[in-house]
C-alpha positions as CSV (number, residue, x, y, z in Angstrom):
1,M,-43.9,87.8,44.7
2,M,-47.1,87.9,46.6
3,N,-46.7,88.0,50.4
4,L,-49.3,86.0,52.4
5,Q,-48.8,86.3,56.1
6,K,-52.1,86.3,57.8
7,I,-54.6,83.6,56.9
8,V,-58.2,82.8,58.1
9,I,-59.8,79.5,57.5
10,I,-63.5,79.2,57.9
11,G,-64.6,75.6,58.8
12,A,-62.7,73.3,61.1
13,G,-63.7,70.0,59.5
14,T,-61.3,67.6,57.8
15,M,-60.5,69.9,54.9
16,G,-60.5,73.2,56.8
17,S,-58.2,71.9,59.6
18,G,-55.9,70.3,57.0
19,I,-55.6,73.6,55.0
20,A,-55.0,75.5,58.3
21,Q,-52.2,73.1,59.2
22,W,-50.6,73.4,55.8
23,F,-50.5,77.2,56.0
24,A,-49.1,77.2,59.5
25,Q,-46.3,74.9,58.2
26,Q,-45.5,77.6,55.7
27,M,-45.0,79.8,58.8
28,C,-48.1,81.9,58.2
29,T,-50.2,83.2,61.0
30,V,-53.4,81.2,60.8
31,E,-56.8,81.7,62.5
32,L,-59.1,78.6,62.3
33,V,-62.8,79.5,62.7
34,D,-65.9,77.4,63.3
35,N,-69.3,77.8,64.9
36,S,-68.6,74.7,67.0
37,H,-66.2,75.2,69.9
38,E,-66.1,71.4,70.2
39,Q,-65.0,71.0,66.6
40,L,-62.4,73.7,67.0
41,D,-60.9,72.0,70.1
42,K,-60.9,68.7,68.3
43,A,-59.2,70.1,65.2
44,L,-56.5,71.9,67.2
45,K,-55.7,68.7,69.2
46,S,-55.5,66.7,66.0
47,I,-53.1,69.2,64.3
48,H,-50.9,69.4,67.4
49,A,-50.8,65.6,67.6
50,S,-49.8,65.5,63.9
51,W,-46.9,67.9,64.5
52,D,-45.8,66.0,67.6
53,M,-45.7,62.8,65.6
54,L,-43.7,64.5,62.8
55,T,-41.3,65.7,65.4
56,Q,-40.9,62.2,66.8
57,K,-40.1,60.9,63.3
58,N,-37.6,63.7,62.8
59,K,-39.6,65.1,59.8
60,I,-39.8,68.6,61.4
61,G,-37.6,70.1,64.2
62,M,-38.9,70.7,67.7
63,D,-38.4,74.5,67.4
64,D,-40.4,74.5,64.1
65,A,-43.2,72.6,65.7
66,L,-43.4,75.0,68.6
67,R,-43.4,77.9,66.2
68,M,-46.3,76.4,64.2
69,K,-48.3,75.9,67.4
70,E,-47.8,79.5,68.2
71,L,-48.9,80.6,64.7
72,L,-52.1,78.6,64.8
73,S,-55.1,79.8,66.9
74,I,-58.8,79.0,67.0
75,K,-61.4,81.7,67.0
76,S,-65.1,82.5,66.5
77,L,-65.9,84.7,63.5
78,D,-66.4,87.8,65.6
79,Q,-62.8,87.4,66.9
80,V,-60.9,87.2,63.6
81,S,-58.4,89.7,62.4
82,A,-60.2,91.9,59.9
83,D,-56.9,92.7,58.1
84,A,-56.2,89.1,57.0
85,D,-54.4,88.7,53.7
86,L,-56.5,85.6,52.7
87,V,-59.7,84.1,53.9
88,I,-60.6,80.6,52.7
89,E,-64.1,79.1,53.2
90,A,-64.2,75.4,53.8
91,I,-67.7,74.7,55.0
92,I,-70.5,72.5,54.0
93,E,-71.2,72.2,50.2
94,N,-74.5,74.2,50.3
95,L,-74.6,77.1,47.9
96,E,-77.0,79.3,49.9
97,I,-75.1,78.8,53.2
98,K,-71.8,79.7,51.4
99,K,-73.3,82.8,49.8
100,D,-74.7,84.0,53.2
101,L,-71.3,83.5,54.7
102,F,-69.5,85.4,51.9
103,K,-71.8,88.3,52.3
104,K,-70.8,88.5,56.0
105,L,-67.1,88.0,55.2
106,D,-67.2,90.8,52.6
107,Q,-68.5,93.2,55.3
108,T,-66.1,91.9,57.9
109,F,-62.7,92.0,56.2
110,S,-60.6,94.9,54.9
111,A,-60.6,95.9,51.2
112,H,-57.2,94.2,50.5
113,T,-58.4,90.8,51.8
114,I,-58.7,88.0,49.3
115,L,-61.8,85.9,49.7
116,A,-61.7,82.3,48.4
117,S,-63.8,79.2,48.4
118,N,-62.5,75.7,48.7
119,T,-65.7,74.4,47.0
120,S,-65.3,71.2,45.0
121,S,-68.2,71.8,42.7
122,F,-70.1,75.1,42.9
123,P,-69.3,77.8,40.3
124,I,-67.3,80.7,41.7
125,E,-69.4,83.1,39.7
126,L,-72.5,82.1,41.7
127,M,-70.9,82.6,45.0
128,A,-69.4,85.9,43.9
129,E,-73.0,87.3,43.6
130,A,-72.9,87.6,47.4
131,V,-70.0,90.1,47.5
132,S,-69.7,93.8,46.6
133,L,-68.5,95.0,43.2
134,E,-65.3,96.2,44.9
135,R,-64.6,92.7,46.3
136,K,-65.4,90.7,43.1
137,P,-61.9,91.1,41.6
138,R,-60.4,89.7,44.9
139,F,-62.8,86.7,45.0
140,L,-61.8,83.3,43.5
141,G,-61.7,79.6,44.1
142,L,-58.8,77.7,45.8
143,H,-59.6,74.0,45.8
144,F,-57.3,71.9,48.0
145,F,-57.4,68.1,48.2
146,N,-57.5,65.8,51.2
147,P,-55.2,65.5,53.0
148,A,-54.2,69.1,52.3
149,T,-50.8,68.7,54.1
150,I,-49.8,65.9,51.6
151,M,-51.7,66.4,48.4
152,K,-49.8,68.9,46.3
153,L,-52.5,69.9,43.8
154,V,-54.4,73.2,44.3
155,E,-56.9,74.3,41.8
156,V,-56.9,78.1,41.3
157,I,-60.3,78.9,39.8
158,K,-60.8,82.3,38.2
159,G,-64.4,83.5,38.4
160,K,-65.9,85.8,35.8
161,D,-64.8,88.9,37.7
162,S,-61.7,87.5,39.4
163,S,-58.5,89.5,38.7
164,V,-56.2,87.7,36.3
165,E,-53.2,89.2,38.0
166,L,-54.4,87.9,41.4
167,C,-54.9,84.4,40.1
168,R,-51.4,84.4,38.5
169,D,-49.8,85.8,41.7
170,L,-51.5,83.0,43.8
171,Y,-50.4,80.4,41.3
172,A,-46.8,81.6,41.7
173,W,-47.1,81.7,45.5
174,F,-48.3,78.1,45.8
175,D,-45.7,77.0,43.3
176,S,-43.0,78.6,45.4
177,K,-44.3,76.6,48.4
178,D,-44.0,73.2,46.6
179,K,-47.6,72.9,45.8
180,K,-48.7,72.0,42.3
181,P,-51.2,74.7,41.3
182,A,-53.5,74.3,38.3
183,M,-55.3,77.2,36.7
184,C,-58.9,76.2,36.1
185,K,-61.9,77.8,34.3
186,D,-65.0,78.2,36.3
187,S,-67.0,75.1,35.3
188,P,-68.8,72.6,37.4
189,G,-66.3,70.2,39.1
190,F,-63.4,72.2,37.7
191,I,-60.8,69.7,36.5
192,V,-60.4,66.9,39.1
193,N,-63.9,66.5,40.4
194,R,-65.3,66.5,36.8
195,V,-62.9,63.7,35.8
196,A,-63.3,61.9,39.1
197,R,-67.1,61.4,38.7
198,N,-66.3,58.5,36.3
199,F,-63.6,57.1,38.6
200,Y,-66.3,56.7,41.3
201,G,-69.4,56.2,39.1
202,E,-68.2,53.3,36.9
203,P,-67.0,51.2,39.8
204,L,-70.3,51.8,41.6
205,R,-72.1,50.6,38.4
206,I,-69.8,47.6,38.2
207,V,-70.5,46.4,41.8
208,E,-74.1,47.5,41.6
209,D,-75.0,46.6,45.2
210,D,-73.5,46.4,48.7
211,D,-71.0,43.6,48.1
212,E,-67.7,44.1,49.9
213,N,-65.9,41.3,48.1
214,K,-66.7,43.0,44.7
215,M,-65.6,46.3,46.0
216,R,-62.3,44.9,47.3
217,E,-61.7,43.3,43.9
218,V,-62.3,46.6,42.0
219,D,-60.0,48.4,44.4
220,R,-57.3,45.8,44.0
221,V,-57.4,45.8,40.2
222,L,-57.3,49.6,39.9
223,K,-54.3,49.7,42.3
224,E,-52.4,46.8,41.0
225,V,-53.1,47.2,37.3
226,G,-54.1,50.9,37.0
227,G,-51.4,52.1,39.4
228,F,-53.7,54.1,41.6
229,R,-52.6,54.6,45.2
230,M,-56.1,54.0,46.4
231,G,-59.1,52.3,44.9
232,P,-62.4,54.2,44.4
233,F,-64.2,52.6,47.4
234,E,-61.2,53.2,49.7
235,L,-61.0,56.8,48.5
236,M,-64.7,57.5,48.9
237,D,-64.5,56.1,52.5
238,L,-61.5,58.5,53.1
239,I,-63.2,61.6,51.6
240,G,-66.6,60.8,53.2
241,I,-69.3,59.2,51.2
242,D,-71.7,62.0,52.2
243,I,-69.4,64.6,50.8
244,N,-68.7,62.5,47.7
245,Y,-72.4,62.0,47.1
246,S,-73.1,65.8,47.6
247,V,-70.4,66.7,45.0
248,T,-71.8,64.1,42.6
249,C,-75.3,65.5,42.9
250,S,-74.0,69.0,42.5
251,V,-72.0,68.3,39.3
252,W,-74.9,66.2,37.9
253,E,-77.4,69.0,38.4
254,A,-74.9,71.6,37.0
255,Y,-74.6,69.5,33.8
256,K,-78.4,69.3,33.5
257,R,-78.6,65.7,34.8
258,E,-76.4,64.3,32.1
259,S,-76.4,60.5,32.7
260,R,-72.6,60.1,32.9
261,F,-72.6,62.3,36.0
262,A,-75.6,60.7,37.7
263,P,-75.2,59.6,41.3
264,H,-75.6,55.9,42.1
265,K,-78.3,54.4,44.3
266,L,-75.6,52.8,46.5
267,Q,-74.2,56.2,47.4
268,K,-77.6,57.4,48.6
269,Q,-78.1,54.2,50.5
270,M,-74.9,54.7,52.3
271,V,-75.8,58.3,53.2
272,D,-79.3,57.3,54.4
273,E,-77.7,54.6,56.6
274,K,-75.2,57.1,57.9
275,R,-72.3,55.0,56.6
276,F,-70.1,57.9,55.7
277,G,-66.7,56.0,55.6
278,R,-63.8,56.3,58.0
279,K,-65.2,59.1,60.0
280,S,-68.3,57.0,61.0
281,K,-66.3,53.8,61.3
282,R,-68.4,52.2,58.5
283,G,-68.7,52.9,54.8
284,F,-68.1,50.6,52.0
285,Y,-65.7,48.9,54.5
286,K,-65.6,48.6,58.2
287,Y,-63.1,50.4,60.4
288,D,-62.2,49.8,64.1
């Protein structure tokens, strides 16, 4: 069985901090990295508050919570441990920025370190262009879902040069930690985000414009009749409409602008108005 003990997460946004929290809960040593000290402080306080709440609810023991807090640290990239077992990138969905980062990570970390991207849409093969030939077998995609501490699915994405054995070992490791891994081929959107484009796209085409009553009705029907835990508009607000729009555009472009993957004008309108969802207190719905 693979033994992952020292983990580095690059990006302290919602996804990165959630992934960092989950690995710490597996009693791994975790270093959370971001360019913004303010974002790092915010992420650490949020994770600690989550553990405190879980302790109050008797979901985790006080000793375990204290141990997790000891295992999790925040750092800048020049402070990280170069001998990490696994590094996961969870930054902005911009291919060139990701490639620039992976070029630097390849030079920073030791030969045994696994480099992975949490990308939700970009082909792993394209990002692997940034790393050395020696690193390519230890480069792959690991796509978590928000919130990473609760959502069990992890897409394990094998790039063209990723080691088959490495992918299988990671699959087995996540399975042993009560995640539900899925082995995916390296295609735009992988499994979930390819299927999910229609889950968001069709409801957007149904409501057509910024009509909250119509959105609530669609969400209600899909929850009560379809059995979904959240409706598409609720879920886009949770994920972040800006992130959802970016992924939609990326998948659309990757499939040569096939109409079924096309972004909707309402998504762009929301982004232009900076109505990103819960994080901005306003998206398809309003939040206090």
